[in-house]
N, C-alpha and C positions, 0 to 999 in steps of 0.2 A: 799730368799732375802726379806728384809723389805722395802716396798714401801716408797718413799719420802726421804730416807737417802742414798745418794750416797757417795761413798768413794773416796777421792782424795789422790794422792801421792804428798806431799808437801816438803819432805826433803829426801836427799839421802846421805849416808856415805859409803865409800868403803875402805877397806884395802886389797891389793892383791899382787901377784907376779909382777904386772906391776907398782906398786907404792903404797904409804901409804895413798893416798887421792882419793877422787872421780874423780877429774879432771885429775890427773896423770894416773889413771886407764883408764878413758875414752879416753884420748889422745892415750894411748898405744893400746887400742882396735881399735880405728879408724885408726891408722897407721898400724895395723896388726903386732904389735910386739909380740914376743914369750917370755913368762915368764917362760918357762920350761927349766931347766938347771940342772947341777950337784948338788946333795944334799950336803949341808955343815953342816946341823943341827946335824947329827949323822953319824956314820960310816956305809956305805952301802956295806962293804965287804961281799961277799957271796950272795948278791942279784942279781937277773937276770938283773934288770934295776937299774941304779944309778941316774936316772933323775926324777925330780918332780918340780912343780911350787911353789918354796919356796918364802916366803915373801921377798919383795925388800925394801931396805932402811927403815927397821922397827925401829931401834934405840930406844928400850924401855927405856934405861937409860936417854934419853932426855925427855921422856914423863911421866915417873913414878918414884917416890922416891924408895929408896932401900927397904923400908918397904913394899911399894905397890907391888914391884916386887916379894918379898917373898910371899905375901899373894895372889896375883892374878896370875893365870896361863897365859901362852901365849894366850890361847883361850879367857880367860876373858879380857885380856888387849886389844886385837884387837876388841873385841865386844864393849868395852867402847870407844875406839877411833872412831869406825864407828858410834856409837850412838851419840857421842858428835858432830861429823861433821854433822850428819843428823839433830840433834836438831838445830844447828846453821843455817844450810841451810834453814830450815823451819821457822826460826825466833822464834821457841818455847823457846829458851833459854831466850828470852826477854818476851815472852807472858805468860810463866808459872806464875801462881798465879794471875797475873794481868788480863789475859783474859781466861785462862784455868786452873782450879784448878788441883793440882798435883794428887789428888785422882781420877781425871777423865782421867788420862793418863795411859794406860796399857803398859806392857812390855811382848811381846810374841816372843820367840826366838826358832828356831830349834836347836836341840841338835846334838852334834858331839862327839868328843873324850874327850872334856873337858881337864883335866890335865894329860891325859894318858902318855904324854911324860915324865913328872917328876915322875909319878907313876912307870914307867919303871926304872928310875934311882934309886928310892927308893928300888925297889925289887932287883936290882943289888947290891946295898949297903948291903942289908940284907944278901944276899948270900955270899958276899965277906967279910964283916966286922962284921956281926951280927946285930941283931935288936936294941941293945942299942946304936950303933954308927950311925945308919941310921937317916937321918933328917926327922922328922915328918912333917915338912912344905911341903914336897914333896907329901904328900897324903891328905892334908887338903881339896883340891879342887878336890877330886876324882869324885864327882857326875857330871853327864853331864849337870845338871841344873845350875851350878854355874855362867855361863855367864849372865843368867837372873838375878840372885841375884846381881851380880856385877854392871850391868847396872842400875837396879832399885835403888840400894843403892847409887851409884855415883851421880845420878841426883834426888834423893829423890822423886821417882815416886811411888805412893801408890795405883794406880788403879789395875785392874786385872793383875795377873802375872802368866805366864804359860810357860812351856818348852814342846816342841813337839819333839817326837823321832820316826821317821819312816824312818830311814836310810837316803838315799840320797835325799829323797823328804821332809825331815823334815822342812826345812825353807819355802818351798812353802806352805805346810800345815799350818805352823805358820802364814804366811801372810794372808791366807784365813780365819783362825780362828779370827785373829785380826780384819779383815774387818767385819766379822759377828758380833763381839762384838760392833763395832761402829754402824752398821746398826740396831742392836737390842736396841741401846740406853744405853748399859751398861757403855760405856766410850765415850769420845768425840774425843780422839786421841790415837794413839799407836806408840810405837817404836817396830818394828817387823822386823825379818829377820833371820840371822843365823851366826854362827861363828864356825870355825873348823880349827884345825892345824895338822901338820904332827906328826907322831909318828912311831916308829919301827913296832909295831903290825899291824897297818893299811897297811903300805907299804909291809911288809912281807906277810900279808894275801892275798892281791891282786897279789903279786908276785907269791905266791904259787898256786894261781888259774890260773896262766899264762894269766892274763888279762892285764898286763902292757907292754907297748911298750918300747923297749930299746932306741928308738928315740922319738922326739916330735910327739904326736898323730896326726892322719889325719882322722877326722870324715867323714864318708860317702864316703871316697875315696876308689877306687878299691884296693889300696895297703895297706890299714889300717891293723895294727897288734895289736891294743890294746889302752889302756888309759894311762894317766899320772896322778898320784895323785897330788892334789894341796892343798893349804891352803889359808884362807882368811876370811874376814867378810864383810857383807853388811847389813845395817840397813836402813829401809824405815820409814819415818814418814807418817802415814795415819791419815786423818782427815775427818770429815763430810764435804762434798763439800761446802755446803752453808756457814758454819762457816768459812771455809778456805778462801772463797772469801770475806766474810765480813771483815776479818782482813787483807786482801790484800796480802795473801800468794801466792807465785808462784805455780801453779799447773802443775806438769810434765805430769800427765796422770790420768785418772780415773781407779781405780781398779774395774772393772765391775762385775766380778764373778770368781768363781773357782770350780773345780770338783775333786773328789777323786774316785779311783777305785782300787780294789785289785785283782790280778790275781789268787792267791791261787794255783800257779802252781809249783814253785820250789824255794828253798832258795836263789839261786844265778843266775839261768838261766832265761831269759825272755821267756814268752809264745811266740812262734815263729810267730804267726799270728797277734800279736799286738791288740788282741780283747779288753783287758782291757785299753790299751792306747787310743783306740777309744772311749771306754766308759767314761773315764775321760775327754776327750776332749768334748764329747757331753754334759756331765754334766756341764762343765765349760761354754760352749756356752749357754746352757739352763738357767743356773744361771744368766748369764749376759743379757739374752734376745737378743742374737746376732745370726744372721743367718750365717751359714758357709761361704756363699758367701761374707760376709762383711769383713772377715779376709784378710788382705793384707800383713801379715808377720808372720812367726813362728820362735821363738827362741827355738831351739830344745835342748833336753837333750844331744844328740850327743856325746857319750863318745869316739867313735873310736874303740870299740870292734866289732868283726865280727857279733855276734848275736844280740847285743843290737841295733845297727844302723839299721839293716835289720828289726827287729821287730817294731822299732819306725816308720820307713818309711811305713810299712804296716798299722800301726795304723793310721797314718796321711792320707793315701790313703782311708782307710775305713771311716774316719770321714769327710773328705772334698771332696772325689771323685776325678775324673780326674783333677779337677781344681788345686789341690795341686801341680801338676807338673809345674804350672806357678806362684806359690806364692813363693817369695824369702824366703829362710830359711838360718839360720846360726847356728854355733856351736862354742861358744866362749871358750869352753874347750880346743880348739886348741891353745889358748893363755894363759889362766889362770889355765889350768889343771882342774881336777875334785875335787872341794873343798868339796866333801862329804856332811856333814850336812849343809854346807853353800852354796852349789852349786846353789840351787834354788833361794836363796836370791841374790847372785851375778848376776845371769842371769835376775832376775826380775828388779834389779836396772839398769842393762844395757838396758833392754827393755824399761823402763820408759824414760831413756835418749834418746833412739832411737826414740821414739814417739815424745818427746819434741823437738829434734834437727834435725830430718829428715835425719838421717844417719844410715844405717845398717852396723855394724862392720862385717868384713869378717870371713870366715872359712879359716885359713891359712894352708899351707902345702898341699893344694888341687890341684891335677893334673888332675884326671879323676874320675868322679862320678861313683860309683858302679852301674851297671845296675839293681841290686836288690834294690837299693835305688833311685828310679826315682824322684828326687826332684830338684828344682831350687836352688842349693847351691850357695851362694854368695862367690866366690872363691878369696882369697888372697888380694883383695882390697875392701875397703868400697864401698857401693852403696848409693849414695845420692838420696833419694826418700821420698815423704811424706807418712808416715805411720799413718793411721787413726784408725785401730783396729788390735791388735796383740795378739798372744798366746805364752805362755812360758810353756814348758813341763818339768816335773821331774819324772824320772823313777828309782825306787829303788829296792835293794835286797828284796826278799820276795814278789815281785810284788806290792809294794806300789807306785802306780802311781798317779800323780796329775797334774793339769794344771791351769794356771791363764789366765784371759782375761783382757787386758788393752786397753783403747781407748783414743783418743784425746777428750778433753773437748771443 
């Protein structure tokens, strides 16, 4: 961390299964609504589970021209929508050029499936009708970095541009990297987060691993049976704190630090003792200059799978000691599903709102906490409480673990 340059969250944009805006999503989280439902985007015949957290009230035809819908993938589109909302929320749509040069604004977004949904349609067309009849526009945005390009191009931002890909921790790492770039003075502000959408390959992959619940997931519950895939986008505006205050921006929270650790254990199974989870947490706390006793809330990765929840709970216990049993934790994947490459960003956005508004969204479908996960899970109803310092965790395939620390300013 570079001394003297603190990083503030000044804008938030979210598109999720609970709604196409920040406030609709936040309202759904606080009310404990479930965005997990039957999939309509593609045929799930043959899948073990037919449920996912599909986008709600998306309406791309109302937001993009026909040409834009051909050029931009579903993942690109919701990244642009979330970025536009975040820019407006931060007042940067007005401040750009006048107060902050566009070349001093970066775009750093975590990667997901990009346009894999249309790529699947293209491949199907090739098999059925031949290469000459398949639509090439379905593979134009094959690369996972296209949401970064779409956002930077849409808002003419010419600062650093980067795509981070570390599976389900991608957007958490992206947020940390963007904060580092601000602290280092490389840029003055950043649009950062993640965007990811449903596709057949992702759903069938998790289905094949038997990690998907046939009902809405129940993180940390004794009866949990797996996760639900989700889709969505969340973009945060990060700025140097002093500059944000000088221009009168609303500060949701300070992004105080982040940490990364790799388990190097197994491609899909978590290391059972949560050692790397604890390492990532300690690195994040050290980066932020925060003592573990200062943390009064944890937004967990909380997928609802048997082994992941248990390993995460053990990692939290190792990092925070017995005190973690009294620190309120939640898992919003019970409402918005596991948004994969965007999961960390959606949870970071919710955490910034939690700190700003003093409400911890619940973990729904929660009846009895698993004794192997001895945590103070906030069950079914929101908890109104002042949160001064909080942590968000993201745990990914390949053991790519990361954590963010946010606190009130």
